[in-house]
N, C-alpha and C positions, 0 to 999 in steps of 0.2 A: 404454550407460553404466549402471552400477548406480544404484539409487535410494537416497537418504538417507531413512530412516524419520522423520526429524524435520523434513523439508521437504515442504510441499504445493505442487504445481504445478497449472496449469490448462490444459487442452487447447487452448483458443482462443489462448492466448499461446504455448504450446509449438510451435504450427504456424508461427509467424512466424520465418523464418530470420534468425539473428543476434541475436534478442532473448533476454536472460537474465533470468529472474525466479524468485522463490521466496517462500514464505510459511512462516516458521519456526513450528514447533509446540511444544507444551508439553514441557519437559524432565522426564523422569520422576523425576529424583533431586535436583533443586534446590529448596530451600525458598524459596518466594516469598510466604509469608504475612506480608507486611510492607508498608511504604510503597513507593510507586512507584519513587523514586530508588534505594532500597536493592535492591529487586527487580531493577531493570534492571542495577545494578552486579553482582549475583550472576549474572545471565544473560549478562554480557558475553562470556565465553569461549564459551558456547553459540552466541551470534550469530556470533562470529568463525569458529568451526568450520564453521558452515553456509555462511558467505560463502566460506570456503576451498574447500568442496566444490563450490560453484557457479563457482569460478574467479575470484572477485571479491576484489581487494585492499581491505582496510579503509580504506586511504588514498584510495580512489576512491569512497567512499560519502558522500553528503550527507544530512543529516537536518535536521529542523525542531523548534522548541521545542514546537509543538502546543498551541494555546490554545483550540481549538474555534471557530476563526474561519474566514475564507474567503480568507486571503492565500495567493497562489501565487507563489513566487519562482522565477526562472530561474537555473539553475546552468550558467553558461558555462564555457568552458575555463579562463579566468583565475581564476574564483571557485571552481572545483571541486577545487583542489589541497589536499591535506592534510586530508581528512575534515571539510569545513566544516559548521558548525551554524548554521542561520538562526533568529534570534529571531522570535517571534510569527508563526510560519509553519506552516500545516497542509497545504500542498501544494507540491510541487517539480516543475519541468519542465526538460527539457534536450533539446538536439539535438546534444550532443557525444558521439561514440562513445567508449566506455570510461568514461563517467561514469555512476555508479549513484545511484539515489534510494531512500531508505528512510524508512519511517514505522512507529511503534509503535501497536498497537491491543490492546484487551482488551474487546471487545463492539462498539466503533465499527467502521464499515466502512472497509476499505482498498480504494480504487478504483484499479485499474491502467488507464491510457489509453495505447495504443500506436499510433503512426502508421508503418506499414511503408513508406509512400511517401517521406516526408521523413526517416525514421529518427529520429523524435523520440518522446518519451514523457513521461508525468507520473504521479505517484503522489500521491493525496490521502487525508487522514484525514477521514472524513465520518460523524460520528455524528448525534445528534438536532440539535444546534445547527449543525454544519457543513452538514448537508443543508438545513436551513431557510434557511441563508445561500447556498445554491446553489454550494457549492465545486466540485463536479464540472463544471457548466457554466462556471464561472470558469476552470477548468483548460483546458477546450476553447477558450475565448476566448483565453487566453494562448498556447496552442499555435498557434492560427490567426494571431494578430496578430504573433507573434514568429518563428515557424518556417514560416509559410505552410501549415500543416496544414489540409486540407479535412475538416470533420467527417464527411463521408461515407466517408472512408478509415479512420477510427479504429476500433480494436477495443478495447472496454471490458470489463473483468472486475471483478466485485465479489466480494471474498473472504468467507469466513465472518464473520458478525456476529450480534449478538443480534436476535431477531425475536419477534413475537407467537407464543404468548400470554405468554411470559416477559416481554417488553417491550411497553409499551402503544402504541408507535408503530412502524409498518412503514416505517422510513426507507429500507430496502433497495429497496422497491418505488418509493419516491419518487425515489431516485437513478436507477434504470432509466428512469423516466418523464422525468426532467429531461434525461438524456443524449439520449434520443430527440427530445425537444422542441428540443434544441440542434443537431440535425441528424445525429446518428449513427443509421444504419439500425437498426431494432429487431433485425434478424438478427445484428448485430455488437455488441450489448450483452448480456453474459453474466452471469448471477448463479448462483453455485454452489448457492444455496438452503439452505445449512447454517447452523444456529443455533449460535453458540459455547457456549451454555449446555447443549447437548444431549450433549456428550461431554467431560467434564472430565479425561479421560485424554489427550485430544488437544489441547484448547484451554484458554486462560485465559478466565475470565468475570468481569468486574468486578462485575456485578450479583449473580450467584449467590454469589460469594466475598466480597461485602460490601466491595469495594475493596481487600482485602488479597490481591493476586495478582500474577502476572507479566505480561509483555507478549509478544504475537506481533509478528514483524517482517516487513513486506512490503518487498521490494527488487526493483528492475527497472532495466535499462539495455540499450543496444545495445552489443554487443561491438565492439572495434576490429577 
């Protein structure tokens, strides 16, 4: 299958049969030097095009309001109809095949958590505050309690995010440490190691671009 140059994927997740994921990259031609909501509106067709490439219907993607907290909502079959948007939510989890989960980031960490045994997954938005509030371990707890996921079965992937020396806190390292402490084997926690500030042709960076920038979109789910 040909690659889309505006989507990044991760080998650890690509190895999981039936799991669909993607991390949308910066669009070279869309002006996003504006406020968040306007930038996202301008990027909407870009996101839809990338979803279409991945074979994902926009009607099957749930999103959250994202308030830099640690709330993780379950997207069940009955609540996942029609592109649902959850208020005050930085994490989404599902065990419904054909249901996809999406979050927006621009320096904060997008954390993908996949359970190939129970065919469940979660995606969380974990920046400085979300990491301090342990949102990734909270997603692991939610998956365990609601889907029967064993942390030792999980595969965790951290997408590009801002890092030292550009940012004063290495929350990426903390996310990795927290997931291991929550029971995920260290060999199954993957961090791409990329700083979003390092390549503004490829990524949006809230810090470098002083808040006037676009958003990257992390999406994942198990195919039907």
